[in-house]
BADRENZA-747697 format. One record per residue (C-alpha): x, y, z. Coordinates in steps of 0.001 Angstrom, whole numbers, padded with zeros to 6 digits, always signed. Each point is the difference from the previous one (the first is absolute). Layout:
! residues N
XYZ;...
//
This chain:
! residues 1040
+075945+196344+271696;-000342-004124+000411;+003419-001675+001108;+001607-003572+000592;+003395-001048+002289;+001502-003157-000601;+002312-000756+002573;+003022-002211-000766;+001625+000346+003606;+001525-002708+001835;+000939-000855+003906;-000422+002944+001948;-001452+002629-002139;-002911-002179-001142;-001899+000335+003374;+000753+003641+000053;-000988+000558-003428;-003194-002069+000376;-000756+001731+002994;+000365+004016-001487;-001718-000990-002964;-002919-001795+001428;-000848+003198+001502;-000642+001613-003450;-000903-002370-002495;-002004-002925-000290;+002032-003120+000123;-001000-002486-002832;+002822-002428-000147;+002615-000683+002201;+002189+002505-001588;-002176+002451-001973;-002048+002774+001599;-002649+001881-002352;-001833+003959+001367;-001443+003222-001768;+002482+002029+002011;+000916+004080-000057;+002898+001353-001351;+001032+001166+003367;-000576-003447+001824;+001727-001545-002751;+002898+002475+000829;-000234-001148+003851;+000147-003645-000994;+002584+000821-002068;+002118+001391+002762;-000947-002412+003119;+001488-002755-002535;+003115+001798-000606;+000373+001090+003207;+000533-003865+001358;+001171-001761-003251;+002893-002403+000331;+001909-002252-002616;-002760-002637+000500;-002865+002522-001265;-001187+000060-003631;-003435+001689-000260;-001282+001357-003227;-002951+002578-000832;-002346-000271-003042;-002059+002870-000931;-002868-001058-002017;-000242+001829-002662;-003061-000495-002498;-002158-002400-001404;+003773-002227-001547;+003373+000982+002415;+001127-000566+003524;+003038+002701+000185;+002827-000307+002914;-000017+003197+001417;+002566-001393+002958;+002964-002792+001423;+000512-000168+003757;+002886-001924+000604;+002060-002241-002420;-001227+000643-003042;+001989-002486-001847;-003423-001950+001127;-002011+001420-002628;+000399+000910-003735;+000746+003378-001348;-004072+000424+000103;-000670-002473+002654;-000539-003045-001169;+000552-002712+002471;+003464-002618-001845;-002294-003660-000201;+003324-001617+000104;+003499+001427+000795;+003549-000970-001353;+002755+001776+001689;+002286+001284-002385;+004091+000084-000181;+001264+003053+001184;+000990+002403-003229;+003853+000509+001153;+000865+003850+000430;+001699+001544-003094;+003600-000714-001115;+001257+003549+001638;-002347-000153+003064;+001897-003341+000589;+003504+001579-000102;-001142+003307+001832;-001465-002931+002525;+003564-001449-000006;+001707+003873+000162;-002425+000544+003340;+000737-002686+001290;+003735-000440+000147;-000663+004213+000948;-001608-000923+002626;+002785-002551+001439;+002502+002490-000396;-002039+003178+001095;+001586-000074+004010;+003310-002189-000610;+001595+002945+001241;-002182-000143+003720;+002728-002362+000935;+002545+002342+001000;+001665+000467+002933;-001627+003521+000234;-003477-001016-001012;-000194-001892+002022;+001668+001483+003414;-002595+003014-000734;-002616-002577+000267;+000674-001467+002926;+000720+003966+001514;-003489+000609-001450;-001793-002297+002238;+002172+001880+003081;-002729+002596+001843;+002834+002427+000939;+001713-000097-003859;-002970-000625-002377;+000162+002633-002344;+000507-000549-004109;+003438+000105-000697;+000390+001250-003287;+002594-002178-002129;+002999+001546-001861;+000055-002834-002422;-003670-001243-000608;-000493-004447+000318;-001643+000437-003326;+003121+001059-002028;+002167-002767+002536;-003238-002501-001584;+000894+001038-003454;+003594-000158+000292;+000060-003827+001798;-002138-001232-002659;+001605+001481-002581;+003309-001667+001394;-001942-003201+000237;-001361+000673-003496;+003388+000253-001805;+002004-002521+001931;-002514-002607-000690;-000128-000666+003778;-002302+000655+002854;+001963-000746+002774;-001005+002654+003021;+003186+000672+001568;+002025-000129-003124;-002292+003106-001023;+000565+001605+002243;+004148+000267-000009;-000049+000293-004188;-002305+003085+000599;+001719+001430+002940;+003649-000348-001623;-001546+001554-003839;+000776+002791-000874;-003216+000159-001905;-001968+000556+003384;-000870+003394-000613;-000936+000296-003829;-003213+000011-001158;-000711-002688-003055;-002124+000919-003059;+003496+001589-001170;-000351+002691+002838;-003031+000521-001283;+000648+001097-002588;-001836-002605-002497;-003982-001720+000192;-000500-003655+001262;+000615-002156-002565;+000166-003143+001170;-001441-002943+003122;+003562+000909+002308;-000714+004170-000261;-004200-000730+000877;+000941-001727+003268;+002597+002228+000570;-001993+002769+000017;-003216-001503+001770;+001830-001174+002818;+001835+003576+000146;-002762+002314-000129;-003087-001887+001699;+000492+002393+003034;+000373+003200-002023;+001082+000855-003611;+003531+001231-000873;+001679+003047+000824;-000021+003060+000290;-003027+001565+001344;+000412+003100-001494;+001122+001277-003430;+002552+002773+001591;+002135-003776+001856;+001787-000117-003511;-002936-000246-002714;-002056-002681-000686;+002040-002974-000747;-000206-003003+002574;+002005+000463+002845;+000925-002326+003143;-000801+002854+002631;-002987-001746+001255;+001613-003135+000526;+003905+000222+000759;+001459+002801+002125;-003301+001743+001537;+000477+002568+001674;-000624-000294+004124;+000470-004130-000371;+001369-002385+002052;+002178-002958-000728;+003373-000370-001882;+001438-002673-002621;+000995-002419+002502;-003321-000948+001254;-002071+001103-002768;+001189-002406-001924;+000691-003083+002723;-002475-002517+000402;-000699-000307+003535;-001803-003624-000833;-001080-002835-001273;-002867-000346-002772;-001610-002600-000619;+001335-002457-002977;-003307-000324-001618;-000565+003271-000522;+002998+000835-001811;-000880-003394-001878;-003326+001518-000980;+002089+003418-001089;+002285-002188-002318;-003109-001888-001905;-002029+002791-000089;+002846+001995-001734;+001500-002893-002087;-003547-000467-001409;-000012+004278-000767;+002906+000170-001615;-000321-003555-002439;-003637+001987-001076;+001360+003639+000033;+002773-001183-002723;-002911-000622-002399;-000908+003358+000388;+001344+003055-001606;+001768+003200+002103;-002786+001689-001132;-000284+003164+003052;-003979+000407-001277;-000342-003927+001249;+002246+000083+002894;-001395+003997+001322;-003668-002234-000178;+001262-003080+001704;+001837+002018+002688;-002984+001985+000804;-002148-002221+000413;+002132-002152+001902;+001264+001943+002295;-003742+001092+001121;-000780-003583+000374;+003501-000183+002597;-001254+003311+001854;-003571-001449+000497;+000791-003363+001044;+002765+001921+002140;-002131+001911+001894;-002549-003002+000525;+002708-002368+001649;+001265+002583+001441;-003289+000606+002313;-000253-003608+001169;+000942-000564+003561;+002420-002350+001179;+000693+000880+002824;+002658-002420+002772;+000380+002190+002762;+003270+001887+001019;+002903-000101-001945;+003466-000304+000760;+003132+000966-001832;+001070-003695+000564;-003109-000843-001649;+000984+002337-003631;+003295-001848-000116;-001991-002635-000922;-002883+000541-001677;-000460+003406-002114;-003328+001778-000060;-001665+002000-002291;-001776+002699+002574;-001714+000547+003408;-003312+000454+000850;-002318+001271+003190;-001527-001923+001665;-003854+000690-000215;-001600-002161+003664;+001675-002326+002528;+002138+001279+002970;+002539+001564-002806;-002422+001883-001367;+001564+003203-001186;+003902-001575-000399;+001414-000411-002876;+001933-003403-001219;+001408-001782-003132;-002356-001066-002005;+000189-002292-003695;+002872-001980-000276;+001918+001271-003055;+000245-003140-001994;-004137-000050+000536;-000462+003250-000829;+002073-000900-003123;-002013-003019-000952;-003328+001494+000209;+000852+002981-002118;+001161-001118-002377;-002719-002544-000665;-002389+002773+000886;+001091+002466-002416;+000519-002514-002615;-004181-000932+000385;-000747+003529-000170;+001665+000743-003374;-002829-003014-000879;-002233+002530+001036;+000781+002974-001492;-000025-002336-003837;-003074-001316+000745;-001846+002351+003018;-003932-002199-000136;-000867+002865+002006;-004279+001028-000504;-001667+002058-002278;-003264+000986-000350;-002511-002183-000657;-002312-000029-002989;-002278+001628+001290;+001999+003653+000681;+001698-000931-003638;-003262+000177-001475;-000995+003320+001683;+002910+001593-000630;-000321-000976-003524;-003590+000686-000360;-001634+002584-002305;-000493+003366+000764;-003712+002128-000264;+001565+003193-000679;+000565+000752-003268;+002810+002302+001513;+002061-002733+000975;-000438-002285-003212;+003684+000665-000920;+000482-002283+003038;-002049-002627-001474;+001639-000555-003347;+003855+000661+001516;-000897-002877+001956;-001562-002325-003144;+003522+001163-001420;+001964-001138+002994;-001556-003223+000002;+000288-000890-003792;+003740+000086+000882;+000121-003005+002451;-000615-002056-002778;+003347+000808-001416;+004072-000838+000845;+000126+000881+003727;+001277+003351+000384;+001328+001846+002576;-002115+003506-000283;+000092+003752+001092;-002580+001761-000294;-000503+003671-000456;-003771+001972+001410;-000132+003181-001864;-003772+000528+000771;-000414+003547+000832;-001620+001572+003468;-002916-001572+001249;+000163-003141-002269;-000305-002825+002289;+004147-000550-000002;-000215-001684+003184;-002288-002370-001097;+000944-000760-003235;+004290-000409+001837;-002080-003171+001100;-002154-001845-002780;+003047+000522-002001;+002193-002418+002243;-003079-002275+000486;-000748+000284-003636;+004148-000676-000887;+000142-003002+002572;-001601-003910-001036;-002770-001296+001718;+002041-002899+001422;+002829+002356+001064;-000488+001772+003609;-000963+003235-000381;+002189+002523+002418;+000436+003783+000009;+002175+002122+002014;-001076+003507-000928;+002676+002977+001529;-000850+003496+000329;+002261+002642+001228;-002830+002130+002291;-001626-002399+002754;-002922+001855-000949;-000679-001209-003278;+001008-003388+001720;-002624-000221+002179;-002858+002354-002558;+001228-003673-002114;+000150-002552+002350;-003756+001151+000990;-001436+001005-003833;+001216-003978-000842;-001846-001595+002841;-003226+002169-000793;+000232+000178-003969;+001099-003272-000887;-001659-001424+002817;+003191-001539+001295;-000120-002329+003773;+001882+000867+002422;+002007-002670+000365;+001553+000239-003599;+001765+003628+000168;+001983+001499+003240;+001482+003511+000026;+003286+001420+001659;-000698+003506+000904;+002528+001798+001707;-000878+000297+003971;-002521-001004+002645;-001816+003360+000087;-000638+000190-004228;-001482-003273+000690;-002523+000606+002378;-000707+002690-001556;-000974-001341-003235;-001743-002756+002174;-002445+003029+001166;-000732+000863-003633;+002343+001595-002807;+003965+000445+000172;+002653+001803+001564;+003351+001003-000389;+001746+000525-004215;+003629+000205-000092;+001484-000291+003352;+003348-001319-001293;+001226-001804+003390;+000785-003802-000926;-003823-002418+000996;-000456-001963+002781;-001435-002416-002345;-003362+000066+001982;-002438-002371-002376;-003798-000902+000418;-001838-002864-001915;-000266-003510+000610;+001516-002604-002326;-000839-003712+000077;+001567-003741+000307;+003805+000927-000952;+002043-002721-001547;+002710-001280+003105;+003250+001426-001377;-002015+003648+000693;-001272-001041+003076;+003744-000928+001171;+001392+003149-001103;-002865+002368+001714;+000228-001704+003370;+002992+002466+000610;-002336+002465-002088;-003459-000388+000314;-000720+003116-002005;+001429-002369-002986;-003438-001247-000230;-001276+003330-001530;+002723+001496-001304;+000954-003538-002314;-003074-001989+000174;-002647+002058-000893;-001239-000328-003775;+000323+004266-000505;+002013+002453+001980;-000683+003253+000261;+003024+002144+001023;+001960+003297+000129;+004082-000773-002170;+001138+000468+003872;-000543-004349+000466;+000284-001124-003746;+003216+002370-000961;+001810-002096+003002;-000407-002958-003301;+002476+001787-001791;+002585+000836+003007;+002284-003110+001102;+001201+001797+002582;-003159+000272+001703;+000504-004071+001143;-002549-001936+001421;-002753+003289-001622;+001453-000636-003330;-000748-004170-000068;-003225+000920+001153;-001030+002818-002640;+001908-002403-002318;-002845-002223+000425;-002701+001902-000043;+001293+001299-003787;+001276-003472-001353;-003551-001508+001006;-002193+003357-001260;-000237+002091-003184;+000688+003471+000997;-002082+002991-000665;+001416+003916+000625;-001924+002615-000430;+000393+003576-000605;+003750-000680-000150;+001216+002621-001321;-001024+002003+003633;+003468-000933+001104;+003052+001699-000396;+002794-001430-001837;+001847-000658+003029;-003010-001638+001212;-001080-001736-003362;+004314-002128-000039;-001886-001748+003098;-003494-000466-001333;+002313-001147-003777;+001474-002946+002228;-003389-001593+000974;-000494+000241-004033;+003093-001624-000300;-000837-002921+002464;-002995-000458-001247;+001177-000680-003242;+002549-002376+001594;-003276-002302+000659;-001576+001175-003130;-002710+001212+001807;-002755+001988-001836;-000067+004349+000601;-001788+002644-000340;+000527+003313-000266;-002002+002911+000088;-000336+004063-000222;-001460+001994-002231;+002844+002324-000752;+003105-002675-000284;+002124+001616-001396;+002492-002004-002394;+003365+000249+002188;-001493-002045+002739;-001976-002149-001517;+003960-001047-002170;+001211-000182+003593;-003367-002562+000439;+000782-001969-002989;+003800-000224+000739;-000386-001226+003370;-002485-002495-000994;+002068-001467-003192;+002925-000043+002881;-001853-002410+002100;-001793-002053-002956;+003226-000555-001566;+001578-001435+003419;-002442-002056+000433;+000178-000889-003882;+003829-000534+001002;-001017-002750+002481;-002195-001877-002913;+002608+000731-002195;-002985+001527-002776;+000331+003394-002063;-001502+002651+002056;-003203+001959-000986;-002604+002423+001589;-003405+000046-001026;-001119+003709+000601;-003685+000664-000131;-001268+003642-000533;-003766+001169+001312;-001644+002992+000574;-003575+000968+000003;+000030+001718-003729;+001747-002409-002116;-000132-003892-000628;+002273-002488+002332;+002916-000886-001803;+002943-002041+000242;+003225-000450-000616;+003797-001865+000213;+003097+001444+001355;+003685-000559-000420;+001681+002872+000837;-000576+002723+001905;+000049+002271-003553;-002847-002308-001734;-002496+000991+002959;+001730+004143+000490;-001734-000494-004008;-002994-001814+000891;-001108+002364+002808;+000892+003119-001916;-002723-001157-002459;-002182-000868+001843;+000010+003555+001794;-000278+001704-002891;-003025-002246-000838;-001464+001059+003468;+000885+003424-000294;-002066+000324-003789;-003466-001916+002106;+000453+001915+002307;-000264+003615-001744;-003215-001290-001339;-001445+000266+003747;-001689+003171+001500;+001305+001699+001997;-000369-000610+003921;+002930+002579+000951;+000651+003110-001452;+002947+001988+001730;+001469+003655-000156;+003653+001185+000778;-000275+002750+002989;+002442+002259-000724;+002280+001359+002767;+002477+003010+001195;+003270-000984+001248;+001196+002375+002437;+003451+001832-000340;+002989-002267+000718;+001373+001900+002053;-003122+000577+002372;+000955-000221+003596;-003493-001291+000064;-000008-002443-002292;-001312-002487+001698;-003207+001687+001481;-000291+001454-003780;-000361-002950-001760;-002215-001935+002279;-002348+003188+000140;+000177-000537-004261;-000479-003415+000940;-002982+001009+002066;-001523+002559-001666;-000212-002724-003723;-001502-002250+001513;-002441+001706+001740;-001041+001952-003594;+000001-003468-001467;-002392-001377+002450;-002501+003126-000140;+000163-000728-004465;-000816-003413+000423;-002496-000230+002680;-001647+002355-002636;+000017-002119-002899;-000836-003661+001901;-001868+001123+002398;-003390-002159+000100;-003854+000477+001782;-000309-000948+003912;-002511+000722+000520;-002360+003177-001105;+002201+003389-000078;+002899-001549+001313;+002891-001510-001843;+003030-002064+000673;+002810-001866-001147;+002774-002301+001018;+003685+001052-000771;+003058-001577+000447;+003420+002001+000399;+003254-002474+000261;+002991+001349+000819;+003339-001178+000354;+000919-000276+004001;-001661-000239+003183;+001406+003738+001461;-001784+001587-003122;-003343-002241-000162;-000374+001206+003742;+000962+003658-000490;-002424+000161-003798;-002898-001603+002263;+000616+003209+002091;-000470+002473-002378;-002658-001799-001981;-001856-000119+003403;-000214+003741+000548;-001809+000233-003701;-003800+000263+000511;-002451-002551-000558;+002979-002443+000016;+000311-003269+002184;+003347-001347-000062;+001873-002973+000887;+003462-001874-000289;+000722-002876-001129;+003987-001103+000820;+001987-003220+002370;+001260+002757+002887;-004176-000132+001288;-001057-002232+003317;-000445-002957-001618;-003686-000558+001487;-001159+003609-001669;+001292-001279-003226;-001373-003434+000651;-003503+002210+000229;+000893+001989-003075;+000851-002465-002370;-002921-001780+001215;-002306+002860-000924;+001283+001861-003287;-000011-004270-001569;-003900+000115+001230;-000747+003729-001256;+002491-000412-003100;-001481-002993-001194;-002123+001146-003203;-001365-002561-001844;-003354-000007+000433;-003004+002097-001052;-003192+001199+002126;-002374+002242-001985;+001831+000939-002126;+003102+001579+002052;+002571-002397-001367;+002726-001130+002001;-000754+001927+003570;-002843-001507+002189;+003328-000853+002524;+000380+004289-000311;-003551+000685+000501;-001446-002691+002663;+003372+000697+002069;-001512+001812+003546;+003414+002355+000389;+000555+001315-003882;-004127+000705+000133;+000171+002021+003225;+003050+001576-001115;-001079+001230-003117;-003595+001330+001875;+002031+002052+002352;+002605+001594-002321;-001105+003486-001014;+000727+000049-003518;-001903-001962-003116;+003913-001115-000586;+000844-003018+001750;+003344-001556-000144;+001742-003522+001547;+003373-000214-000514;+003221-002719+000519;+003209+001376+000251;+002078-003199+000069;+003771-001217-000936;+000795-002414-002643;-002020-003115+002614;-003433+000758-002184;+001890-000407-003535;+000335-003564+000698;-002369-002669+001623;-003132+002596+000581;-002694-001143-002398;-001869+003810+000690;-001998+002447-002152;+000966+003324-000105;-001930+002797-001929;+003298+001926-000665;+003438-000425+000476;+003594+002994+000804;+003280-001694-000572;+002961+000889+001203;+002184-001516-002285;+002911-002976+001028;-000298-002353-003203;-001507-000396-002870;-001383-003348+001378;-001600+001884+002885;-001777+002661-001940;-002056-003088-002089;-000496-002001+003558;-001486+002729+001492;-002491+000563-003064;-001167-003146+000351;-001415+000932+003534;-001674+002075-002054;-003789-000749-001217;+001381-003590+000562;-002889-001726+000240;-002800+002458-001993;+001764+000508-002909;-001916+003344-001205;+001917+001031-003229;+001052+003461+000752;+000108+003450-001721;+001839+002233+002565;+002979-001202+001696;-000027-001442+002981;+003579-000567+001402;+002798+003354+000467;+003486-001196-000170;+002368+003075+001856;+002059+000823-002807;+003148+000043+002922;+000225-002489+003155;+000864+001800+003495;+003512-000984-000667;+000759+001470-003317;-002031+003005+001507;+003220-000314+003015;+002155-000162-002981;+001528-003236+000812;+002062-001813-002344;-001884-002706+000213;-004136+000015+000491;-001105-003275-001206;+001000-001662+002443;-001631-002462+003731;-002157-000841-002364;+001124+000594-003201;+003396-001442-002530;+002327+002768+000349;+001811-001378+002669;+003725+000631+000701;+001841-003016-001910;-001115+001354-003685;+000239+003462-001618;-002531+002208+000942;-002527+000756-002396;-000342+003268-003010;-002854+001458+001233;-002419+000183+003148;-002256+002298-002230;-003638-002474-000003;-000981+001670-003208;+003422-000965-001353;-000136-003314+001132;-003421-000679-001082;+000054+001834-003100;-002967+001022+000309;-002143+002729+001761;-003652-002180+000267;-000379-003454-000829;-002207-003384-000036;+002137-001768+002866;+000022-004054+000006;+002862-002511-000662;+000705+001741-003467;+001595+002541+002576;+002482-002575+000627;+000291-002228-002469;+000650+002832-003106;-002227-000255-002726;+001340-000781-003757;+003121-000720+001501;+000587+003616+001356;+000458+000196+003835;-000346+003081+002367;+002989+001554+001473;-001025-000999+004060;-000577-004042-001750;+003838+000198-001410;+001564+001290+003060;-002112-002645+002132;+001183-002812-002073;+003514+001129-000250;+000416+000191+003746;-001991-003633+000274;+002288-000943-002565;+003312+001077+001402;-000964-001162+003836;-001184-003516-001094;+003429-001041-002590;+002210-001007+003120;-003347-002278+001920;-000224-001726-003315;+003725-001125-000296;+000081-001016+003019;-003294-002093-000284;+001350-001282-003301;+003212-000971+001958;+001967+001864-003080;+002444+002105-000394;+003540+000025+001954;-001588-000637+003197;-002543-002917-000139;+000020-000947+003251;-001004+003371+001341;-003645-001863+000733;+001384-002095+002582;+001043+002932+001824;-001518+001990+003118;+000810+003494-001745;-001950+000002-002795;-003448-001304+002065;+000688+002830+002131;+001108+002545-002663;-003957-001161-002397;-001847-000587+002950;-004023-000242-000069;-000038+002655+003087;+002618+002570+001019;+000975-000626+003154;+000080+003057+001763;-001872+000341+003652;-003826+001532+000039;+000084+002280+003201;-003350-001330+002130;-002422+002557+001643;-003042-000162+001745;-002572+002354+001338;-000873-000628+003406;-001304+002275+003226;+001777+001003+003102;-001197-000069+003307;-001647+003193-000657;-001937-001587-002591;+001805+001792-002168;+001181-001399-003912;+003514-000444-000263;+002385-001494-002415;+002674-003054+000635;+002660-001023-002137;+001428-004311+000647;+003182-000002+000728;+001748-003417-001273;+001860-000110+002563;-001570+000441+003136;-003206-001314-000888;-002022+002906+000852;-001539+003003-001438;+001444+003201+000780;-001572+003640-000366;+001083+001340-003180;+001899+003577-001375;-003493-000152-002160;-002415+002980-001304;-003758-000810+000809;-002045+002218-001751;-004373+000168-000118;-000931+001035-003343;-002584+002715-000677;-002781+000274-000884;-000343-003404+001499;-003865-001016-001750;+001477+000590-003875;+002061-002917+000673;-001676-003743-001555;+000450-003201+001618;+002089+001118+002405;-000644-001559+003147;+001248+001645+002825;+002263-000633+002418;-002794-000764+003105;-001448-002644-002031;+002757-001348-001571;+001659-000727+004295;-003633-001222+000335;-000097-002837-002170;+003179-000963+000782;-000555-000695+003661;-003435-002188-001428;+002759-002602-001656;+001080-002877+001924;+003791-000707-000191;+001957+003234+000927;+002851-000762-003283;-003846+001280-002010;-000768+002132+002566;+003899+001886-001221;-000050-000700-003580;-003435+002028+000331;+001155+003176+000979;+003798-000186-001776;+001890+000879-003251;+002985-000172-001706;+002283+002100-001619;+002773-000054-002348;+002402+002945-001416;-001751+002523+002434;+002648+001666+002149;-002336+002872+000879;-003301-002565+001458;-002613+002181+000472;-003509-000774+000526;-004127+000943-000720;-002833-000993+002117;-002198-000186-003531;+002101-001327-002473;+003260-001795+001656;+004113+000456+000307;+001622+001289-002911;
//
């Protein structure tokens, strides 16, 4: 390609840029270069320019695109020097800065007043004594306050405000003498926030933590003062807590009085609308928290302090000397007046950043690549849907909730990004945050977006779970799948030059450059969920900045159980609050989940509409690979319910006309006698026996010729739990001519990585070679070929026994499958792994659905649980028999099974919907702030009751060698930090040669020993287990 570089750099950047560009191109003027160049060399130039870019840098690169067009490729440095298509202004004039919206002005005042008042309570005698005590080496242990300083701050500010007197000592005297110093405002927490006074009180009171209780059992979910007053084990009495230790600068009190007066004047014209004040409070509080963290990190150390010094001037915090002769010592840091003034100023500024972030979006070239038409007929539906969404730009700008219901293998991931690029106007920055339930899916999508849509490294960042996941993914593929421990926010990406306000925040947290600065963020929901959880403090503020400036993608949104979904819905609400577009995708998106998404989004849009004083309306779009794209406006959940049901009915009618790619039969089973003494053993024997016979039947129907006189098939057996997975794999390995592997989450991490990488390669069956459709990788793989040749029989079976981790996020194509039922959605999702790429119409069943699962055979009361929706919180299902639940013995399997036909759903789908609906009712009420407790969203217990991940601890194990070179297993003790030998059963599977994709322990240990860091060596040889009381470990199949 031929390119032209144009530089408008200044000062030192001018010489640096000229030196760099002279190495790659011919200088044709003082500020221009031209050259033919390869794609790789151009990427190198781009990288080097970005590495050295400053605020004096401005370089544009143009591609000679045909005879009549020079197309802008990218700009490095200050983007305002060049126009959107790379044009350079002949002359310039400074346009007056547009004033922020009226609501932003009010919220900025609210944040400023909150910042000036937020730490007034630190001026107490108790708090100042605590600070001085913390500087004494022998007594510098943290001291827990009985009454938190935020509570004292709020009471002082309330007193000053009500008395219209901002006199320091008088306010302390009045609070100490008053009877209401322990009373919760907002009518004791029983009503919503409805005015500016409520808003600023709430922001001050909760800037370090939400209201109590921590748990519902502590007295329901009504707000309490349990986390702010009378804290168990806290120190300090009323006499010292409500007595000033010294004077506060008069200028701070004057500024607080002035800010309060302006705030009350502005708010007097506003209605007492809970939607308005909730929205204003959320934004102001997040700004206050970010400002407080930023200012508190500033070092103002001044040497040793004494109690006499504290009586003369009050302080806000302490800090540790990082260097010099006092290195390691703790001293008083910031004066309280200085701290309050700076936090108030920064909080006001950050509110304006929420209103107008001005963060970098994708460049025009990247947007064009995303919106480019597809040459594959299979994806032409995307081009038509994209064109339709682009036409919506010309209509009134409205927040849009898009449902992508395209079928399995139709390119939903790519279409999600296309949809947002199509909806966003060209003059608006295109920024995207994509959230996923599984780490594997996160890594896959990050890789796919870079490869398929050619998104540059500096335009996309990925948030993954831990350093080992990152290390192994960089080798080639992906790693962990559904670990539920909180992620460490390991990021990688390389953002361009960022606005100064974000650089200020990133001084304390450098990862914000990737988390907030990059145009596209691909992340597990573990990071984004903080946007909807005010109690996570700084993480909440940072994630909210990302959501406020980005459109949102939720892939496979129905893969969350209702408890986790409640956490995701809070993020959707925040997207609505900032009028950002949202795309939710799944081929099996059931009506209860879709309605919950709409309610959450509508509640956020309603808050934003209240800020602008306009009526709330949401535009919903429906996309799929069978019907034309369609959109409509909705103001109520009832309107949406009708529209979604109508769309599903049309989609079902269209789907019914498609060929059958998956046909199922129900494998009949015999339930053991209830009074049997060996019920569990008989139940497992029945399960294993029916799986074996199903495997033999399906192989005969779907085997294909691998080589002359050799017939093979690749099958999937999906079971509910890890223990069942390993035990079934052992049973199937006893079958002749069968090669088995177990795929689950309790395997050694390095072995699981290799297993996933191999499965991704082998079961990608999209290509065609010598008329053998989709089997290239299988035919060419040396390990499979050796196993086929060495197997004496003409029939060879390859089987993956997996837990539900195979259902979502794995792009695998099996010949046939067997499923132990857990939910109707799991049946449809599992069917999506069969005939996925080849899409060859079938006449014989390729899926066996077991009539009962193991728990049903064991005569349990609730059997569709973990996984499944038959949880203790809802009424038990009326039947556990798959024949009755599905209402048929065999038939075509597609989304119709989940959605129903002609308005009639199967009993399984009805029962699942009932369970989901019942469990979402409470969190949806809290989300909307309706019901008897409108402030439930402000309590800690709500977020503990509805977390994204359950917090139960995992047991961690690792494989190692002892002094005699014997394989041993050790368990990590979090209290001592040591690895100890646990009470665990070690077993060697036999025959080992029939285990497929099962690296030996010797291989794992040898590869781990070559890794660079000790942390990676440990991670490679470890596994985690949860809810398993009796841990066993098989050398080839992992823990169970």
